C-alpha positions as a LaTeX table, in Angstrom:
\begin{tabular}{lrrr}
\hline
Residue & $x$ (\AA) & $y$ (\AA) & $z$ (\AA) \\
\hline
Met1 & 6.54 & 37.49 & 80.85 \\
Phe2 & 8.08 & 34.27 & 79.65 \\
Asp3 & 11.09 & 33.10 & 81.59 \\
Gly4 & 13.04 & 29.90 & 81.98 \\
Arg5 & 14.69 & 27.14 & 80.03 \\
Phe6 & 12.93 & 23.87 & 79.20 \\
Ser7 & 14.15 & 20.64 & 77.62 \\
Leu8 & 11.92 & 19.24 & 74.87 \\
Ala9 & 12.02 & 16.36 & 72.43 \\
Val10 & 10.48 & 16.05 & 68.98 \\
Ser11 & 8.09 & 13.10 & 69.07 \\
Pro12 & 8.26 & 10.34 & 66.42 \\
Glu13 & 5.26 & 12.05 & 64.80 \\
Gly14 & 7.09 & 15.40 & 64.58 \\
Asn15 & 5.24 & 17.06 & 67.46 \\
Val16 & 6.58 & 19.25 & 70.25 \\
Ile17 & 4.76 & 19.58 & 73.57 \\
Leu18 & 4.95 & 22.89 & 75.40 \\
Pro19 & 5.56 & 22.46 & 79.15 \\
Pro20 & 2.66 & 23.23 & 81.53 \\
Ala21 & 4.41 & 26.34 & 82.97 \\
Val22 & 4.79 & 27.77 & 79.46 \\
Arg23 & 1.18 & 26.96 & 78.54 \\
Lys24 & $-0.05$ & 28.64 & 81.71 \\
Glu25 & 1.89 & 31.82 & 80.96 \\
Met26 & 0.87 & 31.68 & 77.30 \\
His27 & $-2.80$ & 31.50 & 78.27 \\
Arg28 & $-2.33$ & 34.33 & 80.78 \\
Gln29 & $-0.66$ & 36.59 & 78.21 \\
Trp30 & $-2.26$ & 35.48 & 74.95 \\
Gly31 & $-5.56$ & 33.85 & 75.91 \\
Gln32 & $-6.77$ & 30.31 & 75.23 \\
Gly33 & $-5.73$ & 28.62 & 71.98 \\
Pro34 & $-3.63$ & 31.43 & 70.47 \\
Ala35 & $-2.46$ & 31.23 & 66.88 \\
Leu36 & 1.33 & 31.14 & 66.97 \\
Leu37 & 3.81 & 32.25 & 64.36 \\
Cys38 & 7.23 & 30.59 & 64.11 \\
Phe39 & 10.14 & 32.01 & 62.13 \\
Gly40 & 13.89 & 32.10 & 62.33 \\
Val41 & 17.27 & 31.33 & 60.86 \\
Gln42 & 19.39 & 29.45 & 63.42 \\
Phe43 & 16.56 & 29.01 & 65.90 \\
Leu44 & 12.83 & 29.68 & 65.95 \\
Tyr45 & 11.14 & 32.70 & 67.39 \\
Ile46 & 7.65 & 31.74 & 68.57 \\
Cys47 & 5.14 & 34.47 & 69.28 \\
Arg48 & 1.42 & 35.13 & 69.09 \\
Ala49 & 0.63 & 35.72 & 65.41 \\
Gln50 & $-0.81$ & 39.19 & 66.01 \\
Asp51 & 2.36 & 40.27 & 67.89 \\
Ala52 & 4.73 & 39.16 & 65.12 \\
Glu53 & 5.05 & 42.54 & 63.42 \\
Asp54 & 6.11 & 44.24 & 66.64 \\
Leu55 & 8.67 & 41.52 & 67.38 \\
Leu56 & 10.03 & 41.75 & 63.82 \\
Arg57 & 10.45 & 45.52 & 64.11 \\
Arg58 & 12.44 & 45.07 & 67.33 \\
Leu59 & 14.62 & 42.40 & 65.72 \\
Asp60 & 15.16 & 44.57 & 62.65 \\
Thr61 & 16.22 & 47.50 & 64.82 \\
Gln62 & 18.64 & 45.33 & 66.81 \\
Leu63 & 20.14 & 43.79 & 63.69 \\
Cys64 & 20.53 & 47.15 & 61.95 \\
Ala65 & 22.21 & 48.55 & 65.05 \\
Ala66 & 24.58 & 45.63 & 65.44 \\
Phe67 & 25.48 & 45.22 & 61.76 \\
Phe68 & 25.03 & 48.68 & 60.26 \\
Glu69 & 28.31 & 48.27 & 58.35 \\
Asp70 & 27.04 & 45.12 & 56.62 \\
Met71 & 23.47 & 45.83 & 55.54 \\
Trp72 & 23.50 & 43.02 & 52.97 \\
Ala73 & 23.93 & 40.56 & 55.85 \\
Val74 & 20.88 & 42.03 & 57.61 \\
Thr75 & 18.80 & 41.87 & 54.43 \\
Gly76 & 19.93 & 38.28 & 53.79 \\
Tyr77 & 19.04 & 37.31 & 57.35 \\
Phe78 & 15.50 & 38.65 & 56.92 \\
Arg79 & 15.08 & 36.92 & 53.56 \\
Gln80 & 16.08 & 33.60 & 55.16 \\
Met81 & 13.70 & 34.28 & 58.01 \\
Glu82 & 10.88 & 35.04 & 55.58 \\
Ala83 & 11.30 & 31.60 & 54.00 \\
Ser84 & 10.81 & 29.95 & 57.39 \\
Val85 & 7.52 & 31.53 & 58.49 \\
Ala86 & 4.98 & 28.95 & 59.66 \\
Arg87 & 1.80 & 29.06 & 61.69 \\
Ala88 & 1.18 & 26.74 & 64.61 \\
Ala89 & $-1.92$ & 26.16 & 66.70 \\
Pro90 & $-1.14$ & 24.19 & 69.86 \\
Ser91 & $-3.79$ & 21.79 & 71.10 \\
Ala92 & $-5.14$ & 22.01 & 74.67 \\
Asp93 & $-2.32$ & 19.77 & 75.90 \\
Gly94 & 0.31 & 22.08 & 74.32 \\
Arg95 & 1.13 & 19.80 & 71.41 \\
Phe96 & 1.87 & 21.29 & 68.00 \\
Ala97 & 3.33 & 19.86 & 64.83 \\
Leu98 & 6.76 & 21.05 & 63.80 \\
Pro99 & 6.80 & 21.17 & 59.97 \\
Gln100 & 9.66 & 19.34 & 58.25 \\
Arg101 & 11.22 & 22.56 & 56.92 \\
Leu102 & 11.40 & 23.96 & 60.46 \\
Met103 & 12.98 & 20.74 & 61.74 \\
Glu104 & 15.56 & 21.15 & 58.97 \\
Leu105 & 16.12 & 24.78 & 59.97 \\
Leu106 & 16.70 & 23.68 & 63.56 \\
Gly107 & 18.94 & 20.82 & 62.42 \\
Val108 & 16.87 & 18.30 & 64.35 \\
His109 & 15.04 & 15.11 & 63.42 \\
Arg110 & 12.13 & 13.20 & 64.93 \\
Gly111 & 13.22 & 12.16 & 68.39 \\
Gly112 & 15.76 & 15.02 & 68.47 \\
Leu113 & 16.36 & 17.23 & 71.49 \\
Leu114 & 15.41 & 20.89 & 71.72 \\
Thr115 & 15.63 & 23.68 & 74.27 \\
Leu116 & 12.79 & 26.14 & 74.74 \\
Leu117 & 13.73 & 29.53 & 76.16 \\
Gly118 & 11.28 & 32.03 & 77.58 \\
Val119 & 12.40 & 35.51 & 76.49 \\
Glu120 & 10.10 & 38.22 & 77.86 \\
Asp121 & 7.19 & 38.39 & 75.37 \\
His122 & 8.15 & 35.48 & 73.08 \\
Leu123 & 9.67 & 32.01 & 73.09 \\
Glu124 & 12.76 & 30.72 & 71.33 \\
Leu125 & 13.15 & 27.11 & 70.20 \\
Trp126 & 16.74 & 25.93 & 69.75 \\
Asn127 & 18.52 & 22.76 & 68.74 \\
Arg128 & 20.00 & 21.80 & 72.12 \\
Glu129 & 23.54 & 21.16 & 70.79 \\
Arg130 & 23.60 & 24.40 & 68.79 \\
Leu131 & 22.48 & 26.43 & 71.81 \\
Glu132 & 25.14 & 24.89 & 74.03 \\
Arg133 & 27.83 & 25.67 & 71.41 \\
Gln134 & 26.57 & 29.26 & 71.14 \\
Met135 & 26.57 & 29.69 & 74.92 \\
Arg136 & 30.14 & 28.35 & 75.23 \\
Ala137 & 31.33 & 30.63 & 72.43 \\
Phe138 & 29.58 & 33.62 & 73.99 \\
Glu139 & 31.12 & 32.92 & 77.40 \\
Leu140 & 34.57 & 32.82 & 75.80 \\
Asp141 & 34.09 & 35.95 & 73.66 \\
Ala142 & 31.98 & 38.15 & 75.96 \\
Pro143 & 34.87 & 39.59 & 78.01 \\
Arg144 & 36.75 & 40.63 & 74.85 \\
Gln145 & 33.86 & 41.99 & 72.83 \\
Gly146 & 31.83 & 44.10 & 75.22 \\
Leu147 & 28.14 & 44.64 & 74.55 \\
Leu148 & 26.30 & 47.46 & 72.85 \\
Glu149 & 24.59 & 49.32 & 75.67 \\
Thr150 & 22.58 & 51.66 & 73.48 \\
Pro151 & 22.14 & 50.18 & 70.02 \\
Ile152 & 21.37 & 52.92 & 67.51 \\
Cys153 & 20.96 & 52.32 & 63.82 \\
Met154 & 22.78 & 55.19 & 62.13 \\
Gln155 & 22.36 & 53.87 & 58.58 \\
Gly156 & 25.37 & 55.89 & 57.47 \\
Ser157 & 23.73 & 59.14 & 58.47 \\
Glu158 & 23.98 & 61.60 & 61.33 \\
Ser159 & 20.46 & 60.88 & 62.53 \\
Pro160 & 18.97 & 57.58 & 63.71 \\
Cys161 & 16.90 & 55.46 & 61.39 \\
Ser162 & 13.33 & 56.72 & 61.05 \\
Leu163 & 12.13 & 53.40 & 62.50 \\
Leu164 & 13.87 & 54.20 & 65.80 \\
Arg165 & 12.11 & 57.55 & 65.83 \\
Gly166 & 8.79 & 55.73 & 65.59 \\
Gly167 & 8.26 & 56.31 & 61.90 \\
Leu168 & 8.32 & 54.17 & 58.81 \\
Pro169 & 11.61 & 53.21 & 57.18 \\
Asp170 & 12.81 & 55.41 & 54.34 \\
Met171 & 13.72 & 52.78 & 51.74 \\
Arg172 & 16.05 & 55.20 & 49.88 \\
Arg173 & 18.21 & 55.55 & 52.99 \\
Cys174 & 17.16 & 52.61 & 55.12 \\
Gly175 & 17.17 & 49.65 & 52.74 \\
Pro176 & 17.79 & 46.87 & 55.27 \\
Cys177 & 14.60 & 47.61 & 57.20 \\
Val178 & 12.93 & 44.66 & 55.53 \\
Tyr179 & 9.67 & 43.33 & 56.89 \\
Leu180 & 8.42 & 39.83 & 56.38 \\
Arg181 & 5.28 & 39.30 & 54.38 \\
Leu182 & 3.29 & 37.45 & 57.00 \\
Pro183 & 0.74 & 34.85 & 55.87 \\
\hline
\end{tabular}
C-alpha cells in the first residue's frame, strides 16, 4: 500500500523523479518497470495501467454518491479527465517525463514544485500550492460539513446504482457512470 507525502520538483527538462521509497513499493506491488497511467482534473491520479479501470469505477461510484443531485457535473468531470489521460513509463531511476498538457493541468511549469501523495493502491500528484489551499479549506469546512460515511449512489431511484451492486451501469437510468476510453 502506498503511503506518505513527498516533495518533488519538475526538472528543467520536464521530468519528475519518483522517490526511492515510492519506487520500492511500486516494484513490490506492480513489478519492475510498470506502465503507468496518469489522468485527472485538478491533480493527477497515477496508477498501473492495468489497474486503471478498477480505480475509475471506484472514482465514478464516489462521485455519483457525492454529487447525485448534479449528474452533469459528474459527467463533465469525467470528460475533462478523459482529455488528460497519458501513459508514463518510469526509467530505472524513477524518472518519467511529464507531458506539457499534464503540466498545464497541474498548473506547474518546469522547475515547479509538486507534492506526491501515496493513497492506498495509487499515487496522486498535486501542485504543491493547490494542495495546501485545498487542505486549509478542508480543515476550515470539515467541522461544518460532516462526511458521507456510507456513500450510496441512488441515481434518483429507490435502489442503488447497478454498478454498486457489481453490475454494469444502466445508461437509461445511470447516465453519469461514464468510463474513460483508455488508450
